C-alpha positions as CSV (number, residue, x, y, z in Angstrom):
1,M,89.9,116.1,91.9
2,N,88.8,119.5,90.8
3,V,86.0,121.5,92.4
4,F,83.4,120.5,89.8
5,A,84.1,116.8,90.1
6,A,84.1,117.0,93.9
7,N,80.8,118.9,93.8
8,A,79.3,116.5,91.3
9,A,80.3,113.6,93.6
10,E,78.7,115.3,96.6
11,L,75.5,116.0,94.7
12,E,75.4,112.4,93.5
13,K,75.7,111.2,97.1
14,L,72.9,113.5,98.2
15,R,70.7,112.3,95.4
16,E,71.4,108.7,96.2
17,R,70.4,109.4,99.8
18,V,67.1,110.9,98.6
19,D,66.4,107.9,96.4
20,E,67.2,105.5,99.2
21,M,65.0,107.3,101.7
22,F,62.2,107.5,99.0
23,R,62.1,103.7,98.8
24,E,61.7,103.4,102.6
25,R,59.5,106.4,103.3
26,S,56.3,104.4,103.7
27,K,57.7,102.2,106.5
28,S,57.1,104.7,109.3
29,P,56.7,108.4,110.1
30,E,60.4,108.4,111.0
31,H,61.3,107.1,107.5
32,T,59.1,109.8,105.9
33,A,60.8,112.4,107.9
34,A,64.2,111.1,106.9
35,W,63.2,111.2,103.3
36,Q,62.0,114.8,103.6
37,E,65.3,115.8,105.4
38,A,67.3,114.1,102.6
39,A,65.3,116.0,99.9
40,L,65.7,119.3,101.7
41,A,69.4,118.7,102.1
42,F,69.7,118.1,98.3
43,R,67.6,121.1,97.4
44,T,69.5,123.3,99.9
45,E,72.9,122.3,98.6
46,Y,72.1,122.1,94.9
47,D,72.8,125.6,93.7
48,K,76.0,125.9,95.8
49,L,77.4,122.7,94.5
50,A,76.1,122.7,90.9
51,F,77.0,126.4,90.3
52,P,80.1,127.3,92.3
53,G,80.9,131.0,92.3
54,G,77.4,132.2,92.7
55,L,75.9,131.2,89.3
56,S,72.2,130.3,89.6
57,R,70.4,127.4,87.9
58,E,67.8,130.1,86.9
59,F,70.2,131.4,84.3
60,G,69.2,129.0,81.5
61,Y,71.0,131.1,78.9
62,Y,74.4,129.9,80.4
63,K,73.2,126.4,79.8
64,V,72.3,127.2,76.3
65,D,75.7,128.6,75.6
66,I,77.4,125.6,77.2
67,L,75.3,123.2,75.2
68,K,76.2,125.0,72.0
69,L,79.9,124.6,72.9
70,L,79.5,120.9,73.8
71,R,77.7,120.2,70.6
72,K,80.8,121.5,68.6
73,N,83.3,119.5,70.6
74,P,84.1,115.7,70.9
75,L,82.8,114.0,74.0
76,S,84.0,110.7,75.6
77,D,81.6,107.8,75.9
78,E,81.3,108.6,79.7
79,Q,80.5,112.3,78.9
80,C,77.9,111.2,76.4
81,A,76.3,108.9,78.9
82,R,76.2,111.7,81.5
83,M,74.6,114.1,79.1
84,R,72.0,111.5,78.1
85,K,71.1,111.3,81.8
86,V,70.9,115.1,82.1
87,I,68.7,115.4,79.0
88,L,66.3,112.8,80.2
89,E,66.1,114.4,83.7
90,R,65.4,117.8,82.2
91,V,62.8,116.7,79.7
92,R,60.9,114.8,82.4
93,D,61.0,117.9,84.7
94,R,59.0,121.1,84.1
95,P,59.7,122.9,80.8
96,V,62.7,125.3,81.0
97,R,64.0,128.0,78.7
98,E,66.9,125.8,77.6
99,M,64.7,122.9,76.5
100,R,65.2,123.7,72.8
101,A,69.0,123.7,73.3
102,Y,68.7,120.3,74.9
103,A,66.7,119.1,71.9
104,R,69.4,120.4,69.5
105,F,72.1,118.8,71.6
106,A,70.4,115.3,72.0
107,P,71.4,113.9,68.6
108,K,75.1,114.3,69.5
109,V,74.7,111.9,72.4
110,S,71.8,109.9,71.1
111,L,71.4,106.2,71.4
112,H,68.4,104.1,70.4
113,S,67.6,103.6,74.1
114,L,67.4,107.4,74.6
115,R,64.9,107.7,71.8
116,Q,62.7,105.0,73.3
117,R,62.4,106.9,76.6
């Protein structure tokens, strides 16, 4: 497994922990604290795992360039599904400089279900 796949797996594990703790946060103050800890761990590790080598998620222009390259190359069904998930997460979040690039990329991985969301 390469560094990107390993980091993606670790981020997914951290995100799943946040989701799990989120569902249980109202049970007690301890559960709320566990949820907050899980969220902090995710935020703390995100840049290091998502952008190895010191790249920052603040550099949206890298994402724009990557999306342009992805748009011109074939993607597997699994890669398309992952990109649909990324696009939905980004458009539901705060507006970012690369939003237009995501909009241009979306038709490449589009499904009817994506349009409905």
